[in-house]
C-alpha positions, 0 to 999 in steps of 0.5 A, spaced: 500 500 500 503 506 497 502 512 501 498 518 498 501 525 501 495 529 498 489 524 500 492 524 507 493 532 507 486 533 505 484 528 511 487 532 516 484 539 513 477 536 514 479 533 521 482 540 523 475 543 520 471 539 524 475 540 530 474 547 530 467 547 528 466 543 534 470 548 539 465 553 536 459 549 537 458 551 545 459 558 543 453 558 537 449 554 542 450 559 548 448 565 543 442 561 541 440 559 548 441 566 550 436 569 545 431 564 546 431 565 554 431 573 553 425 572 548 421 567 553 423 570 560 425 577 558 419 581 561 417 585 568 411 587 571 411 593 576 407 599 579 408 606 577 404 610 581 397 608 579 399 604 573 401 597 573 405 596 567 409 590 564 416 591 560 418 586 555 424 585 550 425 580 545 430 579 539 426 580 533 427 585 527 425 591 526 427 594 532 421 598 535 418 600 541 411 599 542 406 602 547 400 597 548 394 600 551 388 595 551 383 595 548 385 601 544 391 598 540 399 599 540 403 605 538 409 603 534 415 607 533 422 605 530 426 608 535 433 604 534 436 600 529 438 594 533 434 587 532 430 588 539 423 589 540 421 593 546 414 593 549 411 597 554 403 595 556 398 598 561 396 592 565 391 595 570 390 602 573 389 603 581 383 607 581 384 609 589 391 612 587 388 615 581 382 618 585 387 621 590 391 624 584 385 627 580 382 630 587 389 633 589 388 640 590 396 642 592 399 647 588 404 643 583 401 636 584 401 635 577 408 636 576 410 632 582 406 626 579 409 627 573 416 627 576 415 621 580 413 617 575 419 619 571 424 618 576 420 611 578 421 609 571 428 610 570 429 605 576 425 600 573 428 601 567 435 599 570 432 593 574 429 591 567 436 591 563 439 587 569 434 582 569 435 581 561 442 581 562 442 575 567 436 571 564 441 571 557 447 569 561 443 563 565 440 561 558 447 561 555 450 557 560 444 552 560 445 552 552 452 549 553 450 544 558 445 542 553 451 540 549 453 535 555 459 540 556 460 539 564 466 543 564 465 549 569 470 553 565 465 552 559 459 553 563 462 560 565 464 562 558 457 560 556 454 565 561 459 571 560 457 570 552 450 571 554 452 577 558 456 580 553 451 579 548 445 582 551 450 588 554 452 590 547 445 590 545 442 594 550 448 599 550 447 599 542 440 601 543 441 606 549 446 610 544 442 610 538 435 610 541 431 616 538 425 618 542 423 623 536 421 617 532 414 617 536 413 624 532 411 619 526 409 613 529 405 607 526 398 604 529 395 598 530 388 597 533 384 604 533 387 608 527 384 614 530 385 613 537 393 614 538 393 621 535 388 623 540 391 619 546 398 623 545 394 629 544 390 628 551 397 626 554 400 632 552 394 637 554 392 634 560 398 630 563 403 635 562 399 641 563 395 638 569 395 644 573 392 648 568 387 643 566 386 642 574 384 650 574 380 650 568 376 644 571 375 647 578 373 654 575 368 650 571 365 646 577 364 653 581 361 656 575 356 650 573 354 650 581 351 657 580 348 655 573 345 649 576 342 652 582 338 657 577 335 651 573 329 651 578 328 658 575 326 655 568 320 652 571 316 658 571 316 658 563 310 656 560 307 653 566 306 647 562 300 642 564 304 635 562 302 628 564 309 625 563 316 628 562 322 625 559 329 627 560 333 626 554 341 625 555 346 623 550 354 623 549 356 624 556 363 621 554 366 620 562 364 626 564 361 626 571 358 633 571 353 630 566 350 627 572 350 633 576 346 636 571 341 631 570 340 630 577 339 638 578 334 637 572 330 631 575 330 635 582 327 641 578 322 638 573 317 632 574 321 627 570 318 621 570 324 617 567 331 618 563 333 616 556 340 616 554 342 615 546 349 613 548 356 614 548 357 614 556 364 612 555 370 614 550 373 607 549 369 602 553 374 600 558 373 597 565 375 603 568 370 608 564 365 603 566 365 605 573 361 612 571 355 607 571 355 608 578 352 615 578 346 612 574 344 609 581 344 616 584 338 619 580 333 614 583 329 614 576 328 609 570 334 609 565 333 607 558 339 606 554 341 605 547 348 604 545 353 608 542 359 607 538 363 609 544 360 603 548 363 596 549 360 589 551 364 591 558 360 597 559 353 594 557 354 588 562 355 594 567 349 597 565 345 591 565 347 590 573 343 596 575 336 594 576 333 601 574 337 601 567 333 598 561 337 597 555 333 598 548 336 593 542 331 590 537 326 589 543 320 594 544 319 596 552 313 600 555 316 605 560 310 609 564 305 607 558 310 610 553 312 604 548 319 605 546 324 601 541 330 602 538 337 599 535 344 599 538 350 602 534 353 597 529 360 598 533 357 597 540 359 589 540 366 591 539 372 594 544 373 600 540 369 606 538 370 605 530 367 609 525 361 605 522 361 606 514 356 611 511 353 605 507 352 601 513 348 607 516 344 608 510 343 600 510 341 600 517 336 606 516 333 603 510 332 596 514 328 600 520 324 604 515 322 597 511 320 594 518 316 599 521 312 601 515 309 595 515 307 595 523 300 598 524 301 601 531 309 603 531 312 605 538 311 612 541 319 613 541 324 610 537 332 611 539 338 611 535 345 614 537 347 616 530 344 622 527 345 620 520 341 614 521 336 618 525 336 623 519 334 618 514 328 615 518 322 617 514 317 622 517 310 619 519 313 612 521 314 614 529 311 620 533 318 621 536 325 620 534 331 621 539 338 621 537 345 624 539 352 623 536 354 629 533 354 633 539 349 639 536 343 640 540 337 640 535 329 639 535 326 639 528 319 637 526 318 634 519 310 632 518 308 628 524 315 626 526 319 630 532 326 629 531 330 631 538 338 631 538 340 632 546 347 634 544 352 632 549 350 632 556 357 631 558 360 637 554 364 632 549 368 630 555 375 632 556 375 634 548 370 639 550 375 642 555 381 642 550 377 645 544 378 653 543 370 654 544 368 649 550 362 645 548 356 647 552 352 641 556 346 640 553 340 636 554 332 636 552 326 635 556 320 632 553 313 633 555 307 628 554 300 629 554 295 623 555 289 622 551 284 619 555 279 617 549 285 613 546 289 612 553 295 614 549 301 619 550 302 625 545 308 629 545 306 637 546 313 640 547 320 639 548 325 644 552 332 644 549 337 646 555 344 649 555 349 650 560 355 654 558 360 652 564 366 657 563 361 663 563 356 660 568 350 662 563 344 657 561 338 658 556 332 654 555 328 654 548 321 651 549 318 648 542 310 647 542 308 641 538 301 642 536 298 643 543 293 648 546 296 647 553 301 653 552 300 660 555 303 663 549 301 665 542 308 663 539 310 656 538 317 658 541 318 660 548 326 662 550 329 664 556 337 666 557 340 668 563 348 670 564 351 670 571 
């Protein structure tokens, strides 16, 4: 057998290459195991003031920072170029802490809260990074062990590989992180919600003292205006057999219930009809406002708006005095009431319903009730576009809201009433250059004893301008001989 030097050299090169790769294998396993450990275990939950937040990081492309606020959606920004995705999610809100912050009247309380959150956030970020480094190191060490490398030196080497890799990634993120990337973010979920939320944070949290002063001035002025509402009862001296209070678009504003309670105390209100948008996002936190309804101590008839959610509707159903109208006719104090909930109320986001769907809904309502010989006395719907498309002469009264503009229109034998916004459009109303007025409507009915049916005889539109402490009432008569004025409309305006 002859010796072949070329063949032997080739064999030695392959053997050396195999040995070199075998030496590198623990390092490769250490890196892969470190990445997997960070992806699976790289999260941390922590309480920051009233907020319970979770922080997580995973090795993925592209490198982004994601702010998650269920059920609203995610705000994503390309803040760094390294392949690590960082996510901050809102898990819970401590209502007791939040109330104490909101009700704090001390000078500079808002700025102190923001500074405390910033300081606490820095501390949490440090511990979060430390956890990521340790998890990656332990994961890398475990990856070496999986290769049946029991040498202590190799296991320690694997640990330091994970530590160095993670430290390098975090250091690179720190050096390249661009907070200005949130000026041009991408949205997941409710596309229109995130810009509104960012604006809300800028206007309401970062300027919390200024907003707080405005709210206090508003509360003082409203108290004076609400106390004068009882003077409105002198107008017209109307002899009604049944009075219904129509509210709408409260949008989380608890002052709306102070407004309603004063009207209930000043007028002989038999029950209340709410045409939706009790909240803004339909979250469990916002559903707490439902508790204010119990204080009114009257029946509360409700039809959902586009800002409702299954959680809010569930909370409403838990109140004995609440009657939810949705595809089923109900009789309340002798008035037959029907209606349809908003098409987006079954979702967890205030989505804008396409105009074609609204038109189809109105068409279906018209077709169904045109064939009904004895239609309901009142029909409820949230969206003003649907209400406008309901043909006259089908229902005596149509109640609605949505666009925050109070209106009372008589078209042939149908009265269309928009209560406007009883909550003054919520926080957005305070942020607007021209604050939205608080508004609601009172419907006065007379009983025809020969038919034992109620007919609408007058509608009062009441508006309160909180910042100027002024209020007004406009009464429109509906074919009634019970008025004490020869005109069809009576008005009263007061400025404090």
